[in-house]
C-alpha beads as a LAMMPS data file, in Angstrom:
LAMMPS data file: protein, C-alpha beads

364 atoms
363 bonds

1 atom types
1 bond types

-500.0 500.0 xlo xhi
-500.0 500.0 ylo yhi
-500.0 500.0 zlo zhi

Masses

1 110.0

Atoms # bond

1 1 1 -344.426 -113.805 -258.426
2 1 1 -347.414 -111.290 -258.739
3 1 1 -346.392 -107.814 -259.270
4 1 1 -348.371 -106.748 -256.266
5 1 1 -346.690 -109.360 -254.068
6 1 1 -343.582 -107.205 -254.234
7 1 1 -342.852 -104.872 -251.364
8 1 1 -344.284 -101.405 -252.163
9 1 1 -344.426 -98.006 -250.605
10 1 1 -347.860 -96.555 -249.823
11 1 1 -348.327 -92.877 -249.653
12 1 1 -351.681 -91.341 -248.406
13 1 1 -352.380 -87.644 -249.227
14 1 1 -354.728 -86.347 -246.962
15 1 1 -356.957 -83.250 -247.295
16 1 1 -355.196 -79.979 -246.480
17 1 1 -355.169 -78.007 -243.260
18 1 1 -354.888 -74.233 -242.796
19 1 1 -352.551 -72.629 -240.425
20 1 1 -350.343 -69.544 -240.045
21 1 1 -347.310 -70.862 -241.764
22 1 1 -345.526 -71.425 -244.979
23 1 1 -346.790 -74.250 -247.231
24 1 1 -345.259 -77.811 -246.358
25 1 1 -346.043 -81.463 -245.819
26 1 1 -346.664 -82.853 -242.417
27 1 1 -345.557 -86.427 -242.697
28 1 1 -345.681 -89.594 -240.500
29 1 1 -345.338 -93.370 -240.901
30 1 1 -347.737 -95.716 -239.528
31 1 1 -345.852 -97.966 -237.404
32 1 1 -348.069 -101.025 -238.040
33 1 1 -348.345 -100.733 -241.990
34 1 1 -345.511 -98.506 -243.113
35 1 1 -348.182 -96.143 -244.834
36 1 1 -346.804 -92.622 -245.064
37 1 1 -349.339 -90.224 -244.311
38 1 1 -348.992 -86.733 -245.820
39 1 1 -350.805 -83.627 -244.815
40 1 1 -350.695 -80.642 -246.927
41 1 1 -350.200 -77.733 -244.445
42 1 1 -351.284 -74.498 -246.360
43 1 1 -351.540 -70.651 -245.363
44 1 1 -354.764 -69.703 -243.562
45 1 1 -357.035 -67.751 -245.886
46 1 1 -355.469 -69.170 -249.255
47 1 1 -357.999 -68.548 -251.942
48 1 1 -359.268 -71.714 -253.925
49 1 1 -357.022 -71.448 -256.921
50 1 1 -353.819 -71.125 -254.615
51 1 1 -354.877 -74.074 -252.680
52 1 1 -354.770 -76.237 -255.932
53 1 1 -351.467 -74.513 -257.019
54 1 1 -349.872 -75.180 -253.594
55 1 1 -351.055 -78.729 -253.495
56 1 1 -349.467 -79.343 -256.916
57 1 1 -346.151 -77.903 -255.748
58 1 1 -346.181 -80.220 -252.617
59 1 1 -347.140 -83.269 -254.583
60 1 1 -344.458 -82.641 -257.043
61 1 1 -341.711 -82.078 -254.527
62 1 1 -342.821 -85.349 -252.715
63 1 1 -342.725 -87.206 -255.987
64 1 1 -339.071 -85.724 -256.413
65 1 1 -337.954 -86.543 -252.961
66 1 1 -338.966 -90.218 -252.811
67 1 1 -337.960 -90.853 -256.477
68 1 1 -341.416 -92.011 -257.612
69 1 1 -341.454 -92.340 -261.176
70 1 1 -344.090 -95.095 -261.553
71 1 1 -347.104 -95.534 -259.293
72 1 1 -350.654 -96.767 -258.904
73 1 1 -352.958 -93.759 -258.251
74 1 1 -356.051 -94.347 -255.955
75 1 1 -358.660 -91.599 -255.808
76 1 1 -361.197 -91.299 -253.051
77 1 1 -362.659 -88.032 -254.279
78 1 1 -362.699 -86.436 -257.931
79 1 1 -361.681 -83.131 -256.515
80 1 1 -358.046 -84.430 -256.074
81 1 1 -357.625 -84.841 -259.700
82 1 1 -357.404 -80.923 -259.951
83 1 1 -354.050 -81.011 -258.786
84 1 1 -352.923 -84.768 -258.995
85 1 1 -353.940 -85.817 -262.446
86 1 1 -351.387 -84.059 -264.552
87 1 1 -348.652 -84.912 -262.150
88 1 1 -348.826 -88.523 -261.294
89 1 1 -346.930 -91.035 -263.221
90 1 1 -349.820 -93.420 -262.938
91 1 1 -349.423 -96.937 -264.523
92 1 1 -352.886 -97.683 -263.133
93 1 1 -355.791 -95.215 -261.692
94 1 1 -358.380 -96.429 -259.352
95 1 1 -361.404 -94.559 -258.428
96 1 1 -362.905 -95.767 -255.341
97 1 1 -366.285 -94.120 -255.176
98 1 1 -367.473 -94.486 -251.649
99 1 1 -370.384 -92.130 -251.869
100 1 1 -372.080 -89.571 -253.947
101 1 1 -369.973 -86.686 -252.679
102 1 1 -371.872 -84.164 -254.957
103 1 1 -375.027 -84.636 -252.716
104 1 1 -373.200 -83.667 -249.451
105 1 1 -373.561 -80.380 -247.947
106 1 1 -370.951 -77.879 -249.155
107 1 1 -369.755 -79.797 -251.907
108 1 1 -367.888 -77.869 -254.495
109 1 1 -369.792 -77.005 -257.729
110 1 1 -366.838 -78.572 -259.679
111 1 1 -367.549 -81.809 -257.992
112 1 1 -369.434 -83.322 -260.916
113 1 1 -367.325 -82.229 -263.883
114 1 1 -364.197 -83.611 -261.866
115 1 1 -365.943 -86.763 -261.527
116 1 1 -366.739 -87.081 -265.423
117 1 1 -363.139 -86.235 -266.056
118 1 1 -362.025 -88.970 -263.590
119 1 1 -364.208 -91.541 -265.247
120 1 1 -362.492 -90.843 -268.435
121 1 1 -358.852 -91.493 -266.861
122 1 1 -359.694 -94.318 -264.437
123 1 1 -358.923 -97.860 -265.291
124 1 1 -361.064 -99.361 -262.546
125 1 1 -364.048 -97.857 -260.571
126 1 1 -365.023 -99.436 -257.313
127 1 1 -368.168 -98.518 -255.683
128 1 1 -369.329 -98.648 -251.954
129 1 1 -372.883 -99.924 -252.325
130 1 1 -375.475 -101.415 -254.449
131 1 1 -377.425 -98.223 -254.872
132 1 1 -374.214 -96.147 -255.852
133 1 1 -373.376 -99.178 -258.193
134 1 1 -376.352 -98.973 -260.022
135 1 1 -375.932 -95.076 -260.585
136 1 1 -372.296 -95.464 -261.797
137 1 1 -372.212 -98.582 -263.803
138 1 1 -373.290 -96.970 -267.113
139 1 1 -370.702 -94.374 -266.873
140 1 1 -367.552 -96.635 -267.045
141 1 1 -366.632 -99.957 -268.618
142 1 1 -365.169 -101.402 -265.367
143 1 1 -367.132 -100.629 -262.281
144 1 1 -367.391 -103.138 -259.552
145 1 1 -369.475 -103.464 -256.362
146 1 1 -367.623 -103.577 -253.088
147 1 1 -370.360 -103.412 -250.301
148 1 1 -369.371 -102.143 -246.843
149 1 1 -366.836 -104.548 -245.252
150 1 1 -365.899 -105.153 -241.607
151 1 1 -362.987 -105.885 -239.135
152 1 1 -364.868 -108.789 -237.745
153 1 1 -362.271 -109.698 -235.062
154 1 1 -361.975 -106.193 -233.873
155 1 1 -365.891 -105.532 -233.365
156 1 1 -366.357 -109.018 -232.094
157 1 1 -364.624 -107.712 -228.932
158 1 1 -367.846 -106.008 -227.907
159 1 1 -369.346 -109.512 -227.442
160 1 1 -367.110 -110.332 -224.504
161 1 1 -367.126 -108.356 -221.279
162 1 1 -365.421 -105.026 -221.747
163 1 1 -364.633 -102.297 -219.339
164 1 1 -366.829 -99.416 -220.390
165 1 1 -365.129 -95.987 -220.965
166 1 1 -365.515 -93.594 -218.144
167 1 1 -367.926 -91.307 -220.064
168 1 1 -370.659 -93.914 -220.729
169 1 1 -370.000 -96.067 -217.654
170 1 1 -372.579 -94.532 -215.245
171 1 1 -375.217 -93.951 -217.795
172 1 1 -378.535 -95.759 -217.027
173 1 1 -379.959 -98.535 -219.230
174 1 1 -381.246 -99.314 -221.908
175 1 1 -378.920 -97.612 -224.228
176 1 1 -379.382 -97.021 -227.906
177 1 1 -376.079 -95.963 -229.604
178 1 1 -374.837 -94.310 -233.111
179 1 1 -371.335 -94.171 -233.864
180 1 1 -370.273 -92.051 -236.871
181 1 1 -370.325 -88.456 -238.295
182 1 1 -372.905 -86.382 -237.028
183 1 1 -374.017 -84.235 -240.175
184 1 1 -376.701 -83.284 -242.537
185 1 1 -377.445 -87.132 -243.178
186 1 1 -378.773 -87.569 -239.608
187 1 1 -382.372 -87.266 -238.843
188 1 1 -382.428 -84.928 -235.916
189 1 1 -386.093 -84.673 -235.409
190 1 1 -386.000 -88.644 -235.070
191 1 1 -383.382 -88.395 -232.352
192 1 1 -385.575 -85.780 -230.648
193 1 1 -388.576 -87.666 -231.010
194 1 1 -387.160 -90.798 -229.499
195 1 1 -385.595 -89.108 -226.536
196 1 1 -388.935 -87.299 -225.773
197 1 1 -391.269 -90.505 -226.132
198 1 1 -388.796 -92.578 -223.837
199 1 1 -386.874 -90.382 -221.423
200 1 1 -385.723 -93.501 -219.440
201 1 1 -383.804 -94.618 -222.487
202 1 1 -380.171 -93.123 -223.124
203 1 1 -379.256 -92.199 -226.572
204 1 1 -375.498 -92.290 -226.995
205 1 1 -373.968 -90.561 -230.074
206 1 1 -370.453 -90.890 -230.739
207 1 1 -368.603 -89.050 -233.552
208 1 1 -367.728 -85.434 -234.607
209 1 1 -370.243 -82.878 -235.609
210 1 1 -369.592 -81.659 -239.139
211 1 1 -371.258 -79.337 -241.620
212 1 1 -374.090 -78.527 -239.484
213 1 1 -374.503 -76.038 -236.491
214 1 1 -374.075 -77.677 -233.230
215 1 1 -376.714 -75.466 -231.905
216 1 1 -379.245 -77.347 -234.195
217 1 1 -378.525 -80.603 -232.270
218 1 1 -381.388 -81.894 -230.352
219 1 1 -380.724 -81.525 -226.342
220 1 1 -382.106 -83.471 -223.660
221 1 1 -381.058 -84.968 -220.303
222 1 1 -381.101 -88.694 -222.047
223 1 1 -379.080 -87.435 -225.286
224 1 1 -375.307 -87.937 -224.809
225 1 1 -373.082 -86.436 -227.241
226 1 1 -369.731 -88.186 -226.493
227 1 1 -367.525 -86.882 -229.146
228 1 1 -365.067 -88.386 -231.757
229 1 1 -363.636 -91.739 -230.403
230 1 1 -360.560 -93.754 -231.178
231 1 1 -361.295 -96.752 -233.540
232 1 1 -359.365 -98.955 -231.026
233 1 1 -361.984 -98.034 -228.252
234 1 1 -365.245 -98.483 -230.215
235 1 1 -365.986 -102.017 -229.007
236 1 1 -365.657 -100.863 -225.575
237 1 1 -368.576 -98.385 -226.274
238 1 1 -370.510 -100.964 -228.207
239 1 1 -370.259 -103.553 -225.849
240 1 1 -372.500 -101.209 -223.371
241 1 1 -375.334 -100.680 -225.943
242 1 1 -378.574 -102.499 -226.049
243 1 1 -379.392 -101.471 -229.735
244 1 1 -377.305 -99.850 -232.452
245 1 1 -379.044 -97.058 -234.525
246 1 1 -379.027 -95.822 -238.127
247 1 1 -381.040 -92.756 -237.693
248 1 1 -380.511 -91.525 -241.099
249 1 1 -382.621 -88.806 -242.842
250 1 1 -383.977 -89.754 -246.271
251 1 1 -382.597 -87.060 -248.465
252 1 1 -380.190 -86.419 -251.337
253 1 1 -377.152 -87.058 -249.111
254 1 1 -378.275 -90.330 -248.069
255 1 1 -379.737 -91.631 -251.297
256 1 1 -376.824 -93.904 -252.156
257 1 1 -374.987 -94.414 -248.793
258 1 1 -374.084 -97.958 -247.591
259 1 1 -373.365 -97.600 -243.791
260 1 1 -370.253 -99.260 -242.717
261 1 1 -371.666 -99.131 -239.224
262 1 1 -374.235 -101.782 -240.217
263 1 1 -371.960 -104.760 -240.356
264 1 1 -369.944 -103.376 -237.631
265 1 1 -372.938 -103.214 -235.246
266 1 1 -373.971 -106.727 -236.092
267 1 1 -370.278 -108.047 -235.518
268 1 1 -370.484 -106.434 -232.106
269 1 1 -373.552 -108.542 -231.464
270 1 1 -376.138 -105.808 -231.350
271 1 1 -379.600 -105.679 -232.506
272 1 1 -379.978 -102.793 -235.148
273 1 1 -382.851 -100.437 -236.141
274 1 1 -382.530 -98.270 -239.188
275 1 1 -384.415 -95.983 -241.246
276 1 1 -385.292 -97.187 -244.758
277 1 1 -382.056 -96.530 -246.097
278 1 1 -382.167 -98.628 -249.316
279 1 1 -378.633 -100.411 -248.923
280 1 1 -379.829 -101.429 -245.351
281 1 1 -383.258 -102.647 -246.264
282 1 1 -381.714 -104.761 -249.074
283 1 1 -380.017 -107.007 -247.906
284 1 1 -379.973 -106.576 -244.094
285 1 1 -383.888 -105.865 -243.604
286 1 1 -384.963 -108.454 -246.111
287 1 1 -382.741 -110.961 -244.119
288 1 1 -384.207 -109.985 -240.703
289 1 1 -380.851 -108.895 -239.628
290 1 1 -381.867 -105.257 -239.025
291 1 1 -385.299 -103.780 -237.928
292 1 1 -386.606 -101.019 -240.278
293 1 1 -388.336 -98.055 -238.949
294 1 1 -389.689 -94.838 -240.590
295 1 1 -390.160 -92.440 -237.784
296 1 1 -389.995 -91.957 -234.076
297 1 1 -393.244 -94.096 -233.334
298 1 1 -392.101 -96.844 -235.437
299 1 1 -388.673 -96.636 -234.003
300 1 1 -389.805 -96.884 -230.504
301 1 1 -391.960 -99.873 -231.111
302 1 1 -389.281 -101.649 -232.703
303 1 1 -386.759 -100.852 -229.973
304 1 1 -389.360 -101.891 -227.266
305 1 1 -389.492 -105.390 -228.935
306 1 1 -385.822 -105.724 -229.448
307 1 1 -384.903 -104.598 -225.762
308 1 1 -387.300 -107.232 -224.449
309 1 1 -385.584 -109.953 -226.700
310 1 1 -381.934 -109.754 -226.446
311 1 1 -379.973 -111.461 -229.599
312 1 1 -380.537 -115.080 -229.659
313 1 1 -378.046 -117.662 -230.478
314 1 1 -379.822 -118.344 -233.874
315 1 1 -379.861 -114.467 -234.624
316 1 1 -376.053 -114.090 -233.713
317 1 1 -375.327 -117.375 -235.977
318 1 1 -377.225 -115.802 -238.870
319 1 1 -375.503 -112.505 -238.850
320 1 1 -372.084 -114.401 -238.408
321 1 1 -372.747 -116.444 -241.606
322 1 1 -373.773 -113.394 -243.363
323 1 1 -370.919 -111.289 -242.387
324 1 1 -368.317 -114.293 -243.057
325 1 1 -368.164 -112.877 -246.690
326 1 1 -367.756 -109.159 -245.691
327 1 1 -364.217 -108.779 -244.238
328 1 1 -361.894 -106.155 -245.477
329 1 1 -359.321 -109.049 -246.179
330 1 1 -361.644 -110.596 -248.644
331 1 1 -362.673 -107.229 -250.197
332 1 1 -359.054 -106.279 -250.608
333 1 1 -358.016 -109.674 -252.091
334 1 1 -360.762 -109.159 -254.758
335 1 1 -359.802 -105.475 -255.679
336 1 1 -355.968 -106.722 -255.745
337 1 1 -357.023 -109.369 -258.148
338 1 1 -358.788 -107.026 -260.634
339 1 1 -355.798 -104.720 -260.273
340 1 1 -353.431 -107.372 -261.257
341 1 1 -355.535 -108.748 -264.193
342 1 1 -355.565 -104.946 -265.429
343 1 1 -351.784 -104.482 -265.167
344 1 1 -351.003 -107.959 -266.810
345 1 1 -352.613 -106.758 -270.031
346 1 1 -350.042 -104.009 -270.233
347 1 1 -346.499 -103.914 -271.270
348 1 1 -344.151 -104.375 -268.175
349 1 1 -341.500 -101.720 -268.460
350 1 1 -340.994 -100.840 -264.748
351 1 1 -342.522 -102.701 -262.108
352 1 1 -344.957 -100.653 -259.987
353 1 1 -343.118 -100.110 -256.853
354 1 1 -345.154 -97.198 -255.416
355 1 1 -348.827 -96.925 -254.620
356 1 1 -350.080 -93.294 -254.149
357 1 1 -353.532 -92.948 -252.664
358 1 1 -355.142 -89.520 -253.353
359 1 1 -357.543 -88.346 -250.598
360 1 1 -359.836 -85.482 -250.713
361 1 1 -362.695 -85.814 -248.009
362 1 1 -362.753 -88.615 -245.607
363 1 1 -366.104 -89.866 -244.196
364 1 1 -366.966 -92.201 -241.277

Bonds

1 1 1 2
2 1 2 3
3 1 3 4
4 1 4 5
5 1 5 6
6 1 6 7
7 1 7 8
8 1 8 9
9 1 9 10
10 1 10 11
11 1 11 12
12 1 12 13
13 1 13 14
14 1 14 15
15 1 15 16
16 1 16 17
17 1 17 18
18 1 18 19
19 1 19 20
20 1 20 21
21 1 21 22
22 1 22 23
23 1 23 24
24 1 24 25
25 1 25 26
26 1 26 27
27 1 27 28
28 1 28 29
29 1 29 30
30 1 30 31
31 1 31 32
32 1 32 33
33 1 33 34
34 1 34 35
35 1 35 36
36 1 36 37
37 1 37 38
38 1 38 39
39 1 39 40
40 1 40 41
41 1 41 42
42 1 42 43
43 1 43 44
44 1 44 45
45 1 45 46
46 1 46 47
47 1 47 48
48 1 48 49
49 1 49 50
50 1 50 51
51 1 51 52
52 1 52 53
53 1 53 54
54 1 54 55
55 1 55 56
56 1 56 57
57 1 57 58
58 1 58 59
59 1 59 60
60 1 60 61
61 1 61 62
62 1 62 63
63 1 63 64
64 1 64 65
65 1 65 66
66 1 66 67
67 1 67 68
68 1 68 69
69 1 69 70
70 1 70 71
71 1 71 72
72 1 72 73
73 1 73 74
74 1 74 75
75 1 75 76
76 1 76 77
77 1 77 78
78 1 78 79
79 1 79 80
80 1 80 81
81 1 81 82
82 1 82 83
83 1 83 84
84 1 84 85
85 1 85 86
86 1 86 87
87 1 87 88
88 1 88 89
89 1 89 90
90 1 90 91
91 1 91 92
92 1 92 93
93 1 93 94
94 1 94 95
95 1 95 96
96 1 96 97
97 1 97 98
98 1 98 99
99 1 99 100
100 1 100 101
101 1 101 102
102 1 102 103
103 1 103 104
104 1 104 105
105 1 105 106
106 1 106 107
107 1 107 108
108 1 108 109
109 1 109 110
110 1 110 111
111 1 111 112
112 1 112 113
113 1 113 114
114 1 114 115
115 1 115 116
116 1 116 117
117 1 117 118
118 1 118 119
119 1 119 120
120 1 120 121
121 1 121 122
122 1 122 123
123 1 123 124
124 1 124 125
125 1 125 126
126 1 126 127
127 1 127 128
128 1 128 129
129 1 129 130
130 1 130 131
131 1 131 132
132 1 132 133
133 1 133 134
134 1 134 135
135 1 135 136
136 1 136 137
137 1 137 138
138 1 138 139
139 1 139 140
140 1 140 141
141 1 141 142
142 1 142 143
143 1 143 144
144 1 144 145
145 1 145 146
146 1 146 147
147 1 147 148
148 1 148 149
149 1 149 150
150 1 150 151
151 1 151 152
152 1 152 153
153 1 153 154
154 1 154 155
155 1 155 156
156 1 156 157
157 1 157 158
158 1 158 159
159 1 159 160
160 1 160 161
161 1 161 162
162 1 162 163
163 1 163 164
164 1 164 165
165 1 165 166
166 1 166 167
167 1 167 168
168 1 168 169
169 1 169 170
170 1 170 171
171 1 171 172
172 1 172 173
173 1 173 174
174 1 174 175
175 1 175 176
176 1 176 177
177 1 177 178
178 1 178 179
179 1 179 180
180 1 180 181
181 1 181 182
182 1 182 183
183 1 183 184
184 1 184 185
185 1 185 186
186 1 186 187
187 1 187 188
188 1 188 189
189 1 189 190
190 1 190 191
191 1 191 192
192 1 192 193
193 1 193 194
194 1 194 195
195 1 195 196
196 1 196 197
197 1 197 198
198 1 198 199
199 1 199 200
200 1 200 201
201 1 201 202
202 1 202 203
203 1 203 204
204 1 204 205
205 1 205 206
206 1 206 207
207 1 207 208
208 1 208 209
209 1 209 210
210 1 210 211
211 1 211 212
212 1 212 213
213 1 213 214
214 1 214 215
215 1 215 216
216 1 216 217
217 1 217 218
218 1 218 219
219 1 219 220
220 1 220 221
221 1 221 222
222 1 222 223
223 1 223 224
224 1 224 225
225 1 225 226
226 1 226 227
227 1 227 228
228 1 228 229
229 1 229 230
230 1 230 231
231 1 231 232
232 1 232 233
233 1 233 234
234 1 234 235
235 1 235 236
236 1 236 237
237 1 237 238
238 1 238 239
239 1 239 240
240 1 240 241
241 1 241 242
242 1 242 243
243 1 243 244
244 1 244 245
245 1 245 246
246 1 246 247
247 1 247 248
248 1 248 249
249 1 249 250
250 1 250 251
251 1 251 252
252 1 252 253
253 1 253 254
254 1 254 255
255 1 255 256
256 1 256 257
257 1 257 258
258 1 258 259
259 1 259 260
260 1 260 261
261 1 261 262
262 1 262 263
263 1 263 264
264 1 264 265
265 1 265 266
266 1 266 267
267 1 267 268
268 1 268 269
269 1 269 270
270 1 270 271
271 1 271 272
272 1 272 273
273 1 273 274
274 1 274 275
275 1 275 276
276 1 276 277
277 1 277 278
278 1 278 279
279 1 279 280
280 1 280 281
281 1 281 282
282 1 282 283
283 1 283 284
284 1 284 285
285 1 285 286
286 1 286 287
287 1 287 288
288 1 288 289
289 1 289 290
290 1 290 291
291 1 291 292
292 1 292 293
293 1 293 294
294 1 294 295
295 1 295 296
296 1 296 297
297 1 297 298
298 1 298 299
299 1 299 300
300 1 300 301
301 1 301 302
302 1 302 303
303 1 303 304
304 1 304 305
305 1 305 306
306 1 306 307
307 1 307 308
308 1 308 309
309 1 309 310
310 1 310 311
311 1 311 312
312 1 312 313
313 1 313 314
314 1 314 315
315 1 315 316
316 1 316 317
317 1 317 318
318 1 318 319
319 1 319 320
320 1 320 321
321 1 321 322
322 1 322 323
323 1 323 324
324 1 324 325
325 1 325 326
326 1 326 327
327 1 327 328
328 1 328 329
329 1 329 330
330 1 330 331
331 1 331 332
332 1 332 333
333 1 333 334
334 1 334 335
335 1 335 336
336 1 336 337
337 1 337 338
338 1 338 339
339 1 339 340
340 1 340 341
341 1 341 342
342 1 342 343
343 1 343 344
344 1 344 345
345 1 345 346
346 1 346 347
347 1 347 348
348 1 348 349
349 1 349 350
350 1 350 351
351 1 351 352
352 1 352 353
353 1 353 354
354 1 354 355
355 1 355 356
356 1 356 357
357 1 357 358
358 1 358 359
359 1 359 360
360 1 360 361
361 1 361 362
362 1 362 363
363 1 363 364
């Protein structure tokens, strides 16, 4: 039997939150997966060094309370190693490098130093896109490319008639939509330009505003910020759009992104327009699955064509063929195989009965 086939406990350690209280872990268990989600709750106003020390204490208590003496450590951010790397009894360490986090607004100065250290500690490095893979592949002997995957069945619900949510239901058409974090990666000038050029079009933006001043967001009668939505509800929103937008700026924070929303929009049966983000141009633009537009004028022209020509059966079939190899199940299966192979080359003294995912910053 595979070592990974045995039942394991999975602990997900989130980024800390700050409240007027004593430090503690806020814990919950996902009823569907059994994953134990632990959020460090720290005193408001704690200085940086104290934040690290308190997280170390809480992690140590968690390891003792749950009798974790052997685990697989999975890092989503290098910053987590500041409090975790010396404590975790890790048989295997995975660095899941989803983005170039050091290029994001507000990234800690220590991010690059911690990533260099994590490359030295990690057994496997997974990258979330082709551009990121090319950037990281010479920094570690075991770097693997895992482009954005998609829950096909979930987003395919948008292809069937859905009762739209109340806050979108009465908006006129056509609608151009975006679902994701609204932050420094967004081309706000592009959004404003499209809205001004086509006041009869409705621009629907779902997601939280992060790391930018909400006052900087373009405002118009046809721009609708509907806020963060539950994952379960996304197909109902997408079912009411004519076009899925990827209105990203071209800057350091988007240099290596591989947006998960690209395959999600396609799985929902939408036509898609993107600015020339490298990991969208290739493969999606090259295959004719996504239209590429560099500014408001080009974006409007592309949208005019797509609005007049809804997705054909041939287009839907082409996107389905491409997405058939992009499921999260397939991605996990290959990641699992790599971990098993790595573990098989090590002496087996105690079967890895725990997996500990160490999170720092989560991005949509």
